Residue, then its C-alpha position, 0 to 999 in steps of 0.5 A: m364173662s359179665p360186663f366190667g365196671t372197672p377196665l382190666k388195666g394192669d395196675t389195677i389188676f395187680g391191686q386185686f391180685c394183692w387183694q387175693v392174697a391179703e384174703n389167703q396169705e398162703l397164695l404168696r410164699n412168705g406173705l404180702d407184707h414181706w413182697i410189698r416192702r421189696y417191691p420198690e427194688q424187686p417187683f414180685a409180680v407185674f401184670s399187663s393189661a388184658w388183651p383180645k386173643i384170636s385162636t385158630a387152628n393154625e395160630t394165635i394172634y394177640a390184639i394189643r394197643r397200637p403204639v403211640l407214635p405219630q402217623s408219619l413214622l408208620d407211613d411209606p418210609e420212601y415217601n411215595a404217596t402224594c400229600e393228598e393221598q396221605l390226608k385222604g387215608r389219615k382218618e381211616k388210619k388213625a381209627r386202626k388203634w389195634l396191633l396184631v402180634g403172633e405167639d412169637l410177640e415180634i413187633k412188625m410196624a406197618w399198617e398192613f398189621t393194624v386193625n380198627d374196632r370193626d375188623l377186629y370184631w369180624r376177626v374174632l367172630n370167625t372164630l367162635s361157635e356157630k351158634i354164637q356166630k349166627k347171633l352176632r351177625m345180626t348186630p348193627i354196624h355201629h355196634q360191631s367193636p370187641v369192646s364197648s360201653a353202655e349206660q346202666q341206671h341206678n336208683s337208691i331208695n330213701r326207705l323213709t318215703m320209699t322213692t328216690g329223691k334229690g341228693e344221695f338218693a337221685p338216680y344216676v348213670s355209670d358207663n359199663i364195659h362190655f366184651m363181644p360174647g365168646m371172646e378171650l383176652v390174655i393178661f401177661a404176667g411176670i411172676d417171681e418164682d420165689a414168691c408165687s408158682v403157677e398153680e398159686l397164680r391160677q388159684s388167685f385168678t380163678r378166685m378173682g374171677q369168682w368174686g368179681f373185678g373192680r366197680d360193683a362187683s357185688t352186683g355181678l360185675g367183673r365176672f370171668s372164667l380162667e381158661d388156661i395159664k401158659e408159661i412163655a419165653p420173653p421176646r428176643a430183643e437183639r435188633a430193639n431199640a425201644c420198648l412198647t409197653l402192655g400196661p400203664c407205667v411210670p418210666e424211670l428218670e434219666t433213662y431214655t432218650a425219647s418217649y411217646h405216650n398218652p398220659f393216664t391219671r390213676f384215681g385209685r382207692h381201697g378196697v374191702q375193709m378200708l373202703h369204709s374208712s374214713k380215707p378210702f381214696k389214694n393220692p392220684v397217680v399220673m402214668a403213661d398208659e399202655g401203648a406208650v413207647f419208650v426209647p432207651h439211651a444207646g447201649k442201655f436196653p433193659v435186661k429185665p422183662y419190665i420197665g418203670r418203678a413202683v409208686q409209693h406214698i400214694s395212701k394217707a391211710q395205708p403208708e405201705a401201700v404201693c401202686q404198680g408203676y412197672s409195665l411188661y414191654l415188647p421189644m421193638q424197632m423204632p420205624v424210620l423217619n419219612k423222607g424230608e421230616n426232620 
């Protein structure tokens, strides 16, 4: 897997999937235009963001974004810890941004199921081959992270002077995303079987990995290989009263009594031929980033495995364009507030 110039977020993965279909209409039954028209009422594909996967001989664990909830909701519900003890551990707990879930995708809201970057790094490291382990064990502590970023220098050459210069020829820096060697990623996908089969989905992602994903794919960024596709049953939601999102989304109006999320603005642009048109950029879309928690009204827990809505009117150059404002979610139970809190 090569470095990436664009984060592997669900809405961008959807866009890349659509471009694969645009290049080969046989990957989607009845063609892309047919399903894009129906997308606001009947999404044919909803993708999660990419998450680290830890596989051992006995179990498979996924590391997803820890719910964006106040720390007080995750602390001791019996309120046994003193104020001094809580303040002392606040910084350490804040760094635990990963939530570990098993193959059953059951959410267990407790600090013991959360880890920080370094802990996740070592969990993944212990599952890799001895050759890769030997190399990675020499990594400095401050670089021990499953996902990191690094600057890459770029130069544009003025062919008249054969040098760099000012303006469009000035050197510049961009950040690339690096995943630790040998680590596997998982993307959860909700696919309408009337639109796309498992084999067609496999072909789409195989080509996506061969061509490159996102920014600067022509320079070698965004390359990956598809290991396997596995069908799974949606997690059970008998006692759940909240939804934990696995990708960015635009929530429905008047559907939830409470929400906990970080805002995320998508400054999208067109790809392939339209990238070089007079209007390559799309309108900005404000979304709730992955790890958001939405609490539906009582008795109205969603039946479908996704929440959110399609975002339309995002392009002046391509009026039919849509953005994946949907997100797959995991059902969860909201923690009980600590005693003494309102």
